[in-house]
Gaussian input, Z-matrix of N, CA and C with variables (Angstrom, degrees):
# hf/3-21g

backbone

0 1
 N
 C     1     B1
 C     2     B2     1     A1
 N     3     B3     2     A2     1     D1
 C     4     B4     3     A3     2     D2
 C     5     B5     4     A4     3     D3
 N     6     B6     5     A5     4     D4
 C     7     B7     6     A6     5     D5
 C     8     B8     7     A7     6     D6
 N     9     B9     8     A8     7     D7
 C    10    B10     9     A9     8     D8
 C    11    B11    10    A10     9     D9
 N    12    B12    11    A11    10    D10
 C    13    B13    12    A12    11    D11
 C    14    B14    13    A13    12    D12
 N    15    B15    14    A14    13    D13
 C    16    B16    15    A15    14    D14
 C    17    B17    16    A16    15    D15
 N    18    B18    17    A17    16    D16
 C    19    B19    18    A18    17    D17
 C    20    B20    19    A19    18    D18
 N    21    B21    20    A20    19    D19
 C    22    B22    21    A21    20    D20
 C    23    B23    22    A22    21    D21
 N    24    B24    23    A23    22    D22
 C    25    B25    24    A24    23    D23
 C    26    B26    25    A25    24    D24
 N    27    B27    26    A26    25    D25
 C    28    B28    27    A27    26    D26
 C    29    B29    28    A28    27    D27
 N    30    B30    29    A29    28    D28
 C    31    B31    30    A30    29    D29
 C    32    B32    31    A31    30    D30
 N    33    B33    32    A32    31    D31
 C    34    B34    33    A33    32    D32
 C    35    B35    34    A34    33    D33
 N    36    B36    35    A35    34    D34
 C    37    B37    36    A36    35    D35
 C    38    B38    37    A37    36    D36
 N    39    B39    38    A38    37    D37
 C    40    B40    39    A39    38    D38
 C    41    B41    40    A40    39    D39
 N    42    B42    41    A41    40    D40
 C    43    B43    42    A42    41    D41
 C    44    B44    43    A43    42    D42
 N    45    B45    44    A44    43    D43
 C    46    B46    45    A45    44    D44
 C    47    B47    46    A46    45    D45
 N    48    B48    47    A47    46    D46
 C    49    B49    48    A48    47    D47
 C    50    B50    49    A49    48    D48
 N    51    B51    50    A50    49    D49
 C    52    B52    51    A51    50    D50
 C    53    B53    52    A52    51    D51
 N    54    B54    53    A53    52    D52
 C    55    B55    54    A54    53    D53
 C    56    B56    55    A55    54    D54
 N    57    B57    56    A56    55    D55
 C    58    B58    57    A57    56    D56
 C    59    B59    58    A58    57    D57
 N    60    B60    59    A59    58    D58
 C    61    B61    60    A60    59    D59
 C    62    B62    61    A61    60    D60
 N    63    B63    62    A62    61    D61
 C    64    B64    63    A63    62    D62
 C    65    B65    64    A64    63    D63
 N    66    B66    65    A65    64    D64
 C    67    B67    66    A66    65    D65
 C    68    B68    67    A67    66    D66
 N    69    B69    68    A68    67    D67
 C    70    B70    69    A69    68    D68
 C    71    B71    70    A70    69    D69
 N    72    B72    71    A71    70    D70
 C    73    B73    72    A72    71    D71
 C    74    B74    73    A73    72    D72
 N    75    B75    74    A74    73    D73
 C    76    B76    75    A75    74    D74
 C    77    B77    76    A76    75    D75
 N    78    B78    77    A77    76    D76
 C    79    B79    78    A78    77    D77
 C    80    B80    79    A79    78    D78
 N    81    B81    80    A80    79    D79
 C    82    B82    81    A81    80    D80
 C    83    B83    82    A82    81    D81
 N    84    B84    83    A83    82    D82
 C    85    B85    84    A84    83    D83
 C    86    B86    85    A85    84    D84
 N    87    B87    86    A86    85    D85
 C    88    B88    87    A87    86    D86
 C    89    B89    88    A88    87    D87
 N    90    B90    89    A89    88    D88
 C    91    B91    90    A90    89    D89
 C    92    B92    91    A91    90    D90
 N    93    B93    92    A92    91    D91
 C    94    B94    93    A93    92    D92
 C    95    B95    94    A94    93    D93
 N    96    B96    95    A95    94    D94
 C    97    B97    96    A96    95    D95
 C    98    B98    97    A97    96    D96
 N    99    B99    98    A98    97    D97
 C   100   B100    99    A99    98    D98
 C   101   B101   100   A100    99    D99
 N   102   B102   101   A101   100   D100
 C   103   B103   102   A102   101   D101
 C   104   B104   103   A103   102   D102
 N   105   B105   104   A104   103   D103
 C   106   B106   105   A105   104   D104
 C   107   B107   106   A106   105   D105
 N   108   B108   107   A107   106   D106
 C   109   B109   108   A108   107   D107
 C   110   B110   109   A109   108   D108
 N   111   B111   110   A110   109   D109
 C   112   B112   111   A111   110   D110
 C   113   B113   112   A112   111   D111
 N   114   B114   113   A113   112   D112
 C   115   B115   114   A114   113   D113
 C   116   B116   115   A115   114   D114
 N   117   B117   116   A116   115   D115
 C   118   B118   117   A117   116   D116
 C   119   B119   118   A118   117   D117
 N   120   B120   119   A119   118   D118
 C   121   B121   120   A120   119   D119
 C   122   B122   121   A121   120   D120
 N   123   B123   122   A122   121   D121
 C   124   B124   123   A123   122   D122
 C   125   B125   124   A124   123   D123
 N   126   B126   125   A125   124   D124
 C   127   B127   126   A126   125   D125
 C   128   B128   127   A127   126   D126
 N   129   B129   128   A128   127   D127
 C   130   B130   129   A129   128   D128
 C   131   B131   130   A130   129   D129
 N   132   B132   131   A131   130   D130
 C   133   B133   132   A132   131   D131
 C   134   B134   133   A133   132   D132
 N   135   B135   134   A134   133   D133
 C   136   B136   135   A135   134   D134
 C   137   B137   136   A136   135   D135
 N   138   B138   137   A137   136   D136
 C   139   B139   138   A138   137   D137
 C   140   B140   139   A139   138   D138
 N   141   B141   140   A140   139   D139
 C   142   B142   141   A141   140   D140
 C   143   B143   142   A142   141   D141
 N   144   B144   143   A143   142   D142
 C   145   B145   144   A144   143   D143
 C   146   B146   145   A145   144   D144
 N   147   B147   146   A146   145   D145
 C   148   B148   147   A147   146   D146
 C   149   B149   148   A148   147   D147
 N   150   B150   149   A149   148   D148
 C   151   B151   150   A150   149   D149
 C   152   B152   151   A151   150   D150
 N   153   B153   152   A152   151   D151
 C   154   B154   153   A153   152   D152
 C   155   B155   154   A154   153   D153
 N   156   B156   155   A155   154   D154
 C   157   B157   156   A156   155   D155
 C   158   B158   157   A157   156   D156
 N   159   B159   158   A158   157   D157
 C   160   B160   159   A159   158   D158
 C   161   B161   160   A160   159   D159
 N   162   B162   161   A161   160   D160
 C   163   B163   162   A162   161   D161
 C   164   B164   163   A163   162   D162
 N   165   B165   164   A164   163   D163
 C   166   B166   165   A165   164   D164
 C   167   B167   166   A166   165   D165
 N   168   B168   167   A167   166   D166
 C   169   B169   168   A168   167   D167
 C   170   B170   169   A169   168   D168
 N   171   B171   170   A170   169   D169
 C   172   B172   171   A171   170   D170
 C   173   B173   172   A172   171   D171
 N   174   B174   173   A173   172   D172
 C   175   B175   174   A174   173   D173
 C   176   B176   175   A175   174   D174
 N   177   B177   176   A176   175   D175
 C   178   B178   177   A177   176   D176
 C   179   B179   178   A178   177   D177
 N   180   B180   179   A179   178   D178
 C   181   B181   180   A180   179   D179
 C   182   B182   181   A181   180   D180
 N   183   B183   182   A182   181   D181
 C   184   B184   183   A183   182   D182
 C   185   B185   184   A184   183   D183
 N   186   B186   185   A185   184   D184
 C   187   B187   186   A186   185   D185
 C   188   B188   187   A187   186   D186
 N   189   B189   188   A188   187   D187
 C   190   B190   189   A189   188   D188
 C   191   B191   190   A190   189   D189
 N   192   B192   191   A191   190   D190
 C   193   B193   192   A192   191   D191
 C   194   B194   193   A193   192   D192
 N   195   B195   194   A194   193   D193
 C   196   B196   195   A195   194   D194
 C   197   B197   196   A196   195   D195
 N   198   B198   197   A197   196   D196
 C   199   B199   198   A198   197   D197
 C   200   B200   199   A199   198   D198
 N   201   B201   200   A200   199   D199
 C   202   B202   201   A201   200   D200
 C   203   B203   202   A202   201   D201
 N   204   B204   203   A203   202   D202
 C   205   B205   204   A204   203   D203
 C   206   B206   205   A205   204   D204
 N   207   B207   206   A206   205   D205
 C   208   B208   207   A207   206   D206
 C   209   B209   208   A208   207   D207
 N   210   B210   209   A209   208   D208
 C   211   B211   210   A210   209   D209
 C   212   B212   211   A211   210   D210
 N   213   B213   212   A212   211   D211
 C   214   B214   213   A213   212   D212
 C   215   B215   214   A214   213   D213
 N   216   B216   215   A215   214   D214
 C   217   B217   216   A216   215   D215
 C   218   B218   217   A217   216   D216
 N   219   B219   218   A218   217   D217
 C   220   B220   219   A219   218   D218
 C   221   B221   220   A220   219   D219
 N   222   B222   221   A221   220   D220
 C   223   B223   222   A222   221   D221
 C   224   B224   223   A223   222   D222
 N   225   B225   224   A224   223   D223
 C   226   B226   225   A225   224   D224
 C   227   B227   226   A226   225   D225
 N   228   B228   227   A227   226   D226
 C   229   B229   228   A228   227   D227
 C   230   B230   229   A229   228   D228
 N   231   B231   230   A230   229   D229
 C   232   B232   231   A231   230   D230
 C   233   B233   232   A232   231   D231
 N   234   B234   233   A233   232   D232
 C   235   B235   234   A234   233   D233
 C   236   B236   235   A235   234   D234
 N   237   B237   236   A236   235   D235
 C   238   B238   237   A237   236   D236
 C   239   B239   238   A238   237   D237
 N   240   B240   239   A239   238   D238
 C   241   B241   240   A240   239   D239
 C   242   B242   241   A241   240   D240
 N   243   B243   242   A242   241   D241
 C   244   B244   243   A243   242   D242
 C   245   B245   244   A244   243   D243
 N   246   B246   245   A245   244   D244
 C   247   B247   246   A246   245   D245
 C   248   B248   247   A247   246   D246
 N   249   B249   248   A248   247   D247
 C   250   B250   249   A249   248   D248
 C   251   B251   250   A250   249   D249
 N   252   B252   251   A251   250   D250
 C   253   B253   252   A252   251   D251
 C   254   B254   253   A253   252   D252
 N   255   B255   254   A254   253   D253
 C   256   B256   255   A255   254   D254
 C   257   B257   256   A256   255   D255
 N   258   B258   257   A257   256   D256
 C   259   B259   258   A258   257   D257
 C   260   B260   259   A259   258   D258
 N   261   B261   260   A260   259   D259
 C   262   B262   261   A261   260   D260
 C   263   B263   262   A262   261   D261
 N   264   B264   263   A263   262   D262
 C   265   B265   264   A264   263   D263
 C   266   B266   265   A265   264   D264
 N   267   B267   266   A266   265   D265
 C   268   B268   267   A267   266   D266
 C   269   B269   268   A268   267   D267
 N   270   B270   269   A269   268   D268
 C   271   B271   270   A270   269   D269
 C   272   B272   271   A271   270   D270
 N   273   B273   272   A272   271   D271
 C   274   B274   273   A273   272   D272
 C   275   B275   274   A274   273   D273
 N   276   B276   275   A275   274   D274
 C   277   B277   276   A276   275   D275
 C   278   B278   277   A277   276   D276
 N   279   B279   278   A278   277   D277
 C   280   B280   279   A279   278   D278
 C   281   B281   280   A280   279   D279
 N   282   B282   281   A281   280   D280
 C   283   B283   282   A282   281   D281
 C   284   B284   283   A283   282   D282
 N   285   B285   284   A284   283   D283
 C   286   B286   285   A285   284   D284
 C   287   B287   286   A286   285   D285
 N   288   B288   287   A287   286   D286
 C   289   B289   288   A288   287   D287
 C   290   B290   289   A289   288   D288
 N   291   B291   290   A290   289   D289
 C   292   B292   291   A291   290   D290
 C   293   B293   292   A292   291   D291
 N   294   B294   293   A293   292   D292
 C   295   B295   294   A294   293   D293
 C   296   B296   295   A295   294   D294
 N   297   B297   296   A296   295   D295
 C   298   B298   297   A297   296   D296
 C   299   B299   298   A298   297   D297
 N   300   B300   299   A299   298   D298
 C   301   B301   300   A300   299   D299
 C   302   B302   301   A301   300   D300
 N   303   B303   302   A302   301   D301
 C   304   B304   303   A303   302   D302
 C   305   B305   304   A304   303   D303
 N   306   B306   305   A305   304   D304
 C   307   B307   306   A306   305   D305
 C   308   B308   307   A307   306   D306
 N   309   B309   308   A308   307   D307
 C   310   B310   309   A309   308   D308
 C   311   B311   310   A310   309   D309
 N   312   B312   311   A311   310   D310
 C   313   B313   312   A312   311   D311
 C   314   B314   313   A313   312   D312
 N   315   B315   314   A314   313   D313
 C   316   B316   315   A315   314   D314
 C   317   B317   316   A316   315   D315

   B1=1.4365
   B2=1.5217
   B3=1.4356
   B4=1.4705
   B5=1.5047
   B6=1.2737
   B7=1.4469
   B8=1.4991
   B9=1.2907
   B10=1.4396
   B11=1.6451
   B12=1.2131
   B13=1.4619
   B14=1.4742
   B15=1.2630
   B16=1.4007
   B17=1.4974
   B18=1.2424
   B19=1.4406
   B20=1.4887
   B21=1.3008
   B22=1.5420
   B23=1.5640
   B24=1.2894
   B25=1.4658
   B26=1.4367
   B27=1.3903
   B28=1.4283
   B29=1.5789
   B30=1.2761
   B31=1.5073
   B32=1.5580
   B33=1.3395
   B34=1.4492
   B35=1.5888
   B36=1.4396
   B37=1.3476
   B38=1.5148
   B39=1.3585
   B40=1.4486
   B41=1.5920
   B42=1.3370
   B43=1.5074
   B44=1.4782
   B45=1.2943
   B46=1.5554
   B47=1.5380
   B48=1.2672
   B49=1.4111
   B50=1.4988
   B51=1.3955
   B52=1.4916
   B53=1.4437
   B54=1.2928
   B55=1.4473
   B56=1.6072
   B57=1.3506
   B58=1.4938
   B59=1.5991
   B60=1.2590
   B61=1.4020
   B62=1.4623
   B63=1.2294
   B64=1.5188
   B65=1.5309
   B66=1.3239
   B67=1.4935
   B68=1.5035
   B69=1.3544
   B70=1.3801
   B71=1.6580
   B72=1.3071
   B73=1.4331
   B74=1.5418
   B75=1.2903
   B76=1.4935
   B77=1.4579
   B78=1.2983
   B79=1.5317
   B80=1.4828
   B81=1.3757
   B82=1.3664
   B83=1.5311
   B84=1.3123
   B85=1.4362
   B86=1.5399
   B87=1.4858
   B88=1.4568
   B89=1.4316
   B90=1.3125
   B91=1.4605
   B92=1.5399
   B93=1.2990
   B94=1.4653
   B95=1.4554
   B96=1.4147
   B97=1.4388
   B98=1.4915
   B99=1.3023
   B100=1.4548
   B101=1.5095
   B102=1.3675
   B103=1.4233
   B104=1.5608
   B105=1.3260
   B106=1.4848
   B107=1.5740
   B108=1.3928
   B109=1.4444
   B110=1.6161
   B111=1.2840
   B112=1.5190
   B113=1.4418
   B114=1.3493
   B115=1.5024
   B116=1.5643
   B117=1.1986
   B118=1.4996
   B119=1.5961
   B120=1.3328
   B121=1.5559
   B122=1.4538
   B123=1.2788
   B124=1.4823
   B125=1.5700
   B126=1.2942
   B127=1.5564
   B128=1.6631
   B129=1.3359
   B130=1.3568
   B131=1.5011
   B132=1.3225
   B133=1.5358
   B134=1.4631
   B135=1.2973
   B136=1.5829
   B137=1.4780
   B138=1.3579
   B139=1.4930
   B140=1.4645
   B141=1.3343
   B142=1.4249
   B143=1.5464
   B144=1.2588
   B145=1.4789
   B146=1.5358
   B147=1.2759
   B148=1.5168
   B149=1.5115
   B150=1.3235
   B151=1.4548
   B152=1.6162
   B153=1.3825
   B154=1.4988
   B155=1.4193
   B156=1.3476
   B157=1.4441
   B158=1.6238
   B159=1.2738
   B160=1.5111
   B161=1.5569
   B162=1.3539
   B163=1.4657
   B164=1.5522
   B165=1.3760
   B166=1.4594
   B167=1.4418
   B168=1.4021
   B169=1.5068
   B170=1.4813
   B171=1.3434
   B172=1.5631
   B173=1.5384
   B174=1.3019
   B175=1.5245
   B176=1.6207
   B177=1.3270
   B178=1.4552
   B179=1.4821
   B180=1.4102
   B181=1.4240
   B182=1.4691
   B183=1.3948
   B184=1.4578
   B185=1.4750
   B186=1.4151
   B187=1.5661
   B188=1.3857
   B189=1.3475
   B190=1.4654
   B191=1.7182
   B192=1.3435
   B193=1.4589
   B194=1.4847
   B195=1.3674
   B196=1.4773
   B197=1.5446
   B198=1.2865
   B199=1.5733
   B200=1.5061
   B201=1.2752
   B202=1.5097
   B203=1.5029
   B204=1.2542
   B205=1.4493
   B206=1.5400
   B207=1.2743
   B208=1.4038
   B209=1.6065
   B210=1.2873
   B211=1.4112
   B212=1.4728
   B213=1.2199
   B214=1.5210
   B215=1.4618
   B216=1.3528
   B217=1.3875
   B218=1.5788
   B219=1.3904
   B220=1.3869
   B221=1.5637
   B222=1.3199
   B223=1.4619
   B224=1.4362
   B225=1.3088
   B226=1.4947
   B227=1.6925
   B228=1.2530
   B229=1.5534
   B230=1.5180
   B231=1.3323
   B232=1.4451
   B233=1.5485
   B234=1.3001
   B235=1.3779
   B236=1.5330
   B237=1.2597
   B238=1.4903
   B239=1.5212
   B240=1.2893
   B241=1.5143
   B242=1.4413
   B243=1.3820
   B244=1.4126
   B245=1.5481
   B246=1.3143
   B247=1.3746
   B248=1.5778
   B249=1.3072
   B250=1.4778
   B251=1.4135
   B252=1.3635
   B253=1.4167
   B254=1.5454
   B255=1.3028
   B256=1.4630
   B257=1.5320
   B258=1.2311
   B259=1.4847
   B260=1.6291
   B261=1.2698
   B262=1.4348
   B263=1.5149
   B264=1.3346
   B265=1.4656
   B266=1.4797
   B267=1.4334
   B268=1.4859
   B269=1.6125
   B270=1.3445
   B271=1.5357
   B272=1.5400
   B273=1.3628
   B274=1.4954
   B275=1.4356
   B276=1.3463
   B277=1.3951
   B278=1.5134
   B279=1.3408
   B280=1.4414
   B281=1.5204
   B282=1.3495
   B283=1.4906
   B284=1.4098
   B285=1.4033
   B286=1.4309
   B287=1.6027
   B288=1.2622
   B289=1.4507
   B290=1.4706
   B291=1.3019
   B292=1.4933
   B293=1.5171
   B294=1.1506
   B295=1.4909
   B296=1.5584
   B297=1.3582
   B298=1.4083
   B299=1.5134
   B300=1.4516
   B301=1.4590
   B302=1.6132
   B303=1.3331
   B304=1.4384
   B305=1.5940
   B306=1.3193
   B307=1.4073
   B308=1.4286
   B309=1.3592
   B310=1.4464
   B311=1.5063
   B312=1.3635
   B313=1.3875
   B314=1.5294
   B315=1.2662
   B316=1.5537
   B317=1.5092
   A1=103.74
   A2=109.53
   A3=117.28
   A4=114.74
   A5=120.55
   A6=120.16
   A7=114.28
   A8=119.10
   A9=123.16
   A10=110.22
   A11=115.54
   A12=119.06
   A13=112.58
   A14=122.12
   A15=124.95
   A16=112.19
   A17=117.95
   A18=122.38
   A19=108.14
   A20=116.37
   A21=121.58
   A22=107.41
   A23=119.71
   A24=117.34
   A25=116.52
   A26=115.63
   A27=119.32
   A28=113.03
   A29=113.93
   A30=118.98
   A31=110.56
   A32=114.03
   A33=121.60
   A34=111.67
   A35=115.09
   A36=119.54
   A37=116.27
   A38=115.63
   A39=124.39
   A40=111.63
   A41=114.43
   A42=112.67
   A43=110.05
   A44=118.08
   A45=119.83
   A46=110.06
   A47=117.14
   A48=117.95
   A49=117.24
   A50=112.29
   A51=115.98
   A52=112.79
   A53=119.19
   A54=124.12
   A55=110.58
   A56=111.83
   A57=114.55
   A58=107.09
   A59=124.57
   A60=126.00
   A61=110.29
   A62=116.78
   A63=126.12
   A64=113.43
   A65=113.19
   A66=119.19
   A67=106.79
   A68=115.78
   A69=114.55
   A70=107.29
   A71=119.90
   A72=122.66
   A73=106.13
   A74=122.73
   A75=117.90
   A76=113.97
   A77=115.13
   A78=119.94
   A79=109.95
   A80=118.25
   A81=124.83
   A82=111.49
   A83=117.29
   A84=117.93
   A85=115.51
   A86=115.39
   A87=113.69
   A88=116.88
   A89=118.22
   A90=122.34
   A91=113.18
   A92=114.11
   A93=117.89
   A94=107.25
   A95=116.18
   A96=122.11
   A97=119.49
   A98=115.69
   A99=126.02
   A100=113.85
   A101=114.33
   A102=119.46
   A103=109.46
   A104=115.77
   A105=119.77
   A106=110.60
   A107=108.22
   A108=121.81
   A109=104.67
   A110=114.65
   A111=118.12
   A112=111.44
   A113=118.87
   A114=112.20
   A115=111.30
   A116=124.40
   A117=131.99
   A118=103.94
   A119=106.52
   A120=112.63
   A121=108.41
   A122=118.67
   A123=119.58
   A124=113.01
   A125=111.85
   A126=112.39
   A127=107.67
   A128=119.34
   A129=119.70
   A130=112.71
   A131=113.47
   A132=116.81
   A133=114.94
   A134=116.68
   A135=115.95
   A136=110.94
   A137=115.51
   A138=121.79
   A139=112.62
   A140=121.68
   A141=124.57
   A142=111.60
   A143=124.11
   A144=122.19
   A145=108.13
   A146=121.59
   A147=117.61
   A148=113.85
   A149=113.60
   A150=117.24
   A151=108.09
   A152=109.76
   A153=113.20
   A154=120.56
   A155=110.59
   A156=124.25
   A157=114.09
   A158=108.63
   A159=120.04
   A160=109.93
   A161=117.35
   A162=124.36
   A163=114.88
   A164=115.26
   A165=117.04
   A166=112.22
   A167=115.12
   A168=117.83
   A169=108.32
   A170=114.66
   A171=117.34
   A172=105.74
   A173=119.56
   A174=120.06
   A175=107.01
   A176=119.78
   A177=120.40
   A178=109.48
   A179=115.95
   A180=119.23
   A181=118.00
   A182=112.18
   A183=117.23
   A184=116.43
   A185=110.42
   A186=117.45
   A187=116.40
   A188=122.75
   A189=124.11
   A190=108.42
   A191=110.85
   A192=112.92
   A193=103.76
   A194=115.76
   A195=124.42
   A196=104.37
   A197=112.09
   A198=120.42
   A199=107.17
   A200=114.58
   A201=117.83
   A202=112.42
   A203=120.47
   A204=123.86
   A205=109.08
   A206=114.16
   A207=120.51
   A208=108.01
   A209=119.15
   A210=121.78
   A211=106.41
   A212=121.43
   A213=126.81
   A214=111.45
   A215=122.36
   A216=123.85
   A217=107.63
   A218=113.59
   A219=120.04
   A220=109.58
   A221=121.32
   A222=126.74
   A223=105.36
   A224=114.89
   A225=121.24
   A226=109.21
   A227=112.97
   A228=114.07
   A229=106.17
   A230=111.25
   A231=119.29
   A232=111.17
   A233=119.69
   A234=121.02
   A235=112.61
   A236=113.02
   A237=112.29
   A238=108.91
   A239=116.61
   A240=125.41
   A241=113.31
   A242=121.90
   A243=123.60
   A244=107.13
   A245=120.84
   A246=123.33
   A247=117.36
   A248=113.39
   A249=118.95
   A250=110.95
   A251=122.43
   A252=128.74
   A253=113.95
   A254=113.17
   A255=121.46
   A256=107.18
   A257=119.12
   A258=124.20
   A259=112.69
   A260=114.07
   A261=112.70
   A262=107.93
   A263=121.60
   A264=117.64
   A265=115.08
   A266=116.97
   A267=124.68
   A268=107.39
   A269=114.69
   A270=115.11
   A271=105.14
   A272=118.27
   A273=118.22
   A274=113.75
   A275=118.37
   A276=121.67
   A277=108.23
   A278=118.51
   A279=119.25
   A280=111.31
   A281=117.99
   A282=117.59
   A283=111.38
   A284=122.41
   A285=122.71
   A286=112.11
   A287=113.56
   A288=115.27
   A289=118.61
   A290=112.25
   A291=119.89
   A292=108.65
   A293=119.32
   A294=123.36
   A295=113.35
   A296=112.81
   A297=121.52
   A298=112.93
   A299=111.36
   A300=116.95
   A301=108.73
   A302=115.62
   A303=117.40
   A304=107.78
   A305=121.48
   A306=119.84
   A307=116.07
   A308=118.75
   A309=125.90
   A310=111.25
   A311=118.98
   A312=126.23
   A313=110.98
   A314=115.82
   A315=119.19
   A316=110.04
   D1=136.58
   D2=178.09
   D3=-86.48
   D4=124.71
   D5=-178.19
   D6=-59.43
   D7=147.61
   D8=177.89
   D9=-62.25
   D10=149.22
   D11=-179.78
   D12=-66.34
   D13=-28.26
   D14=176.72
   D15=-67.11
   D16=-37.37
   D17=-179.05
   D18=-75.94
   D19=-40.03
   D20=176.89
   D21=-62.60
   D22=-41.10
   D23=174.77
   D24=-62.68
   D25=-36.84
   D26=173.16
   D27=-65.66
   D28=-38.04
   D29=179.46
   D30=-65.93
   D31=-41.78
   D32=179.62
   D33=-63.28
   D34=-49.94
   D35=-172.45
   D36=-76.11
   D37=-22.90
   D38=-175.92
   D39=-97.48
   D40=-41.39
   D41=-174.37
   D42=-115.18
   D43=-44.89
   D44=-176.25
   D45=-60.04
   D46=-51.83
   D47=178.21
   D48=-62.76
   D49=-27.81
   D50=178.24
   D51=-70.99
   D52=-32.15
   D53=179.59
   D54=-101.04
   D55=19.10
   D56=-176.94
   D57=-85.63
   D58=5.88
   D59=179.00
   D60=-126.29
   D61=123.81
   D62=179.20
   D63=-44.77
   D64=-45.94
   D65=-176.60
   D66=-60.15
   D67=-44.01
   D68=-170.44
   D69=-73.38
   D70=-26.94
   D71=174.00
   D72=-67.98
   D73=-39.30
   D74=175.00
   D75=-63.51
   D76=-35.34
   D77=176.53
   D78=-58.75
   D79=-50.84
   D80=-179.24
   D81=-57.25
   D82=-45.96
   D83=177.05
   D84=-65.59
   D85=-39.37
   D86=169.88
   D87=-58.67
   D88=-37.33
   D89=179.23
   D90=-70.98
   D91=-27.62
   D92=178.81
   D93=-65.28
   D94=-43.95
   D95=173.78
   D96=-54.78
   D97=-41.61
   D98=172.32
   D99=-177.57
   D100=144.28
   D101=176.29
   D102=-56.41
   D103=142.56
   D104=-178.42
   D105=-144.75
   D106=163.36
   D107=171.50
   D108=-79.59
   D109=153.66
   D110=171.66
   D111=-53.35
   D112=-46.45
   D113=-176.05
   D114=-67.83
   D115=-25.06
   D116=177.54
   D117=-62.97
   D118=-52.58
   D119=-176.45
   D120=-61.87
   D121=-43.65
   D122=-175.58
   D123=-67.17
   D124=-31.57
   D125=176.43
   D126=-76.30
   D127=-40.95
   D128=-176.43
   D129=-64.73
   D130=-40.06
   D131=179.50
   D132=-92.87
   D133=2.94
   D134=178.70
   D135=57.85
   D136=44.31
   D137=173.68
   D138=-120.38
   D139=150.79
   D140=174.55
   D141=-57.23
   D142=142.27
   D143=-177.27
   D144=-61.34
   D145=-42.95
   D146=-179.36
   D147=-60.77
   D148=-31.26
   D149=179.51
   D150=-63.96
   D151=-52.79
   D152=175.63
   D153=-52.16
   D154=-45.28
   D155=175.89
   D156=-53.61
   D157=-47.87
   D158=177.53
   D159=-59.25
   D160=-52.58
   D161=175.40
   D162=-61.43
   D163=-35.28
   D164=176.84
   D165=-68.31
   D166=-32.81
   D167=-178.12
   D168=-65.87
   D169=-43.74
   D170=-177.04
   D171=-66.18
   D172=-47.33
   D173=-175.82
   D174=-62.99
   D175=-33.11
   D176=175.15
   D177=-65.10
   D178=-49.95
   D179=179.60
   D180=-54.29
   D181=-31.95
   D182=-178.84
   D183=-88.69
   D184=-3.18
   D185=179.87
   D186=87.23
   D187=10.46
   D188=-170.72
   D189=-91.42
   D190=-25.81
   D191=179.70
   D192=-132.18
   D193=164.38
   D194=177.09
   D195=-135.47
   D196=145.88
   D197=175.37
   D198=-108.83
   D199=135.70
   D200=170.78
   D201=-125.59
   D202=136.51
   D203=-173.39
   D204=-65.56
   D205=138.44
   D206=173.73
   D207=-133.92
   D208=79.79
   D209=-174.46
   D210=74.33
   D211=-125.87
   D212=-178.45
   D213=-85.40
   D214=-11.65
   D215=-173.80
   D216=-114.93
   D217=178.01
   D218=-177.03
   D219=-124.67
   D220=135.34
   D221=178.50
   D222=-103.58
   D223=126.82
   D224=-176.59
   D225=-99.12
   D226=143.36
   D227=171.21
   D228=-147.24
   D229=167.25
   D230=173.61
   D231=-67.87
   D232=146.14
   D233=170.94
   D234=-85.85
   D235=-25.95
   D236=175.63
   D237=-157.86
   D238=124.94
   D239=-172.71
   D240=-63.90
   D241=-14.71
   D242=-169.09
   D243=-73.87
   D244=-16.70
   D245=167.73
   D246=-56.98
   D247=-31.11
   D248=174.87
   D249=-76.84
   D250=-33.83
   D251=169.52
   D252=-56.03
   D253=-44.01
   D254=179.90
   D255=-69.35
   D256=-47.27
   D257=177.31
   D258=-60.73
   D259=-40.78
   D260=179.52
   D261=-74.21
   D262=-33.79
   D263=174.05
   D264=-60.80
   D265=-41.10
   D266=174.05
   D267=-58.46
   D268=-44.00
   D269=-175.22
   D270=-64.77
   D271=-42.98
   D272=178.36
   D273=-59.60
   D274=-40.18
   D275=-179.37
   D276=-64.05
   D277=-46.73
   D278=-179.46
   D279=-58.63
   D280=-44.39
   D281=178.53
   D282=-59.79
   D283=-38.65
   D284=178.10
   D285=-66.81
   D286=-39.78
   D287=174.79
   D288=-63.57
   D289=-38.06
   D290=176.01
   D291=-69.66
   D292=-44.06
   D293=176.61
   D294=-55.79
   D295=-47.37
   D296=179.58
   D297=-61.58
   D298=-42.21
   D299=-176.77
   D300=-75.83
   D301=-27.45
   D302=175.24
   D303=-71.22
   D304=-38.76
   D305=176.23
   D306=-61.26
   D307=-39.26
   D308=175.82
   D309=-58.45
   D310=-39.53
   D311=-174.80
   D312=-73.13
   D313=-26.78
   D314=-176.85
   D315=-68.21

């Protein structure tokens, strides 16, 4: 069954665009490993803290991460770990495509 265009538009605007930046994907993987403060994420991913904060804001807006107060700071975590399953599936697909492409070139 082909999904309705309205549903696909929601999927695209809420999830596809949210994972459309490699830095946001790295943030999701880091949060899958463990919930973290923005400063810890910035250090782990070697990104400026304002960049991480900006990406986290978008991921929160799209419902992929949540922030919980921890004193004066906020600890971020994934709202649903299935996003990592989706990303892993996409990475596996990419590996297969690249492998097939490489075989054709040989």
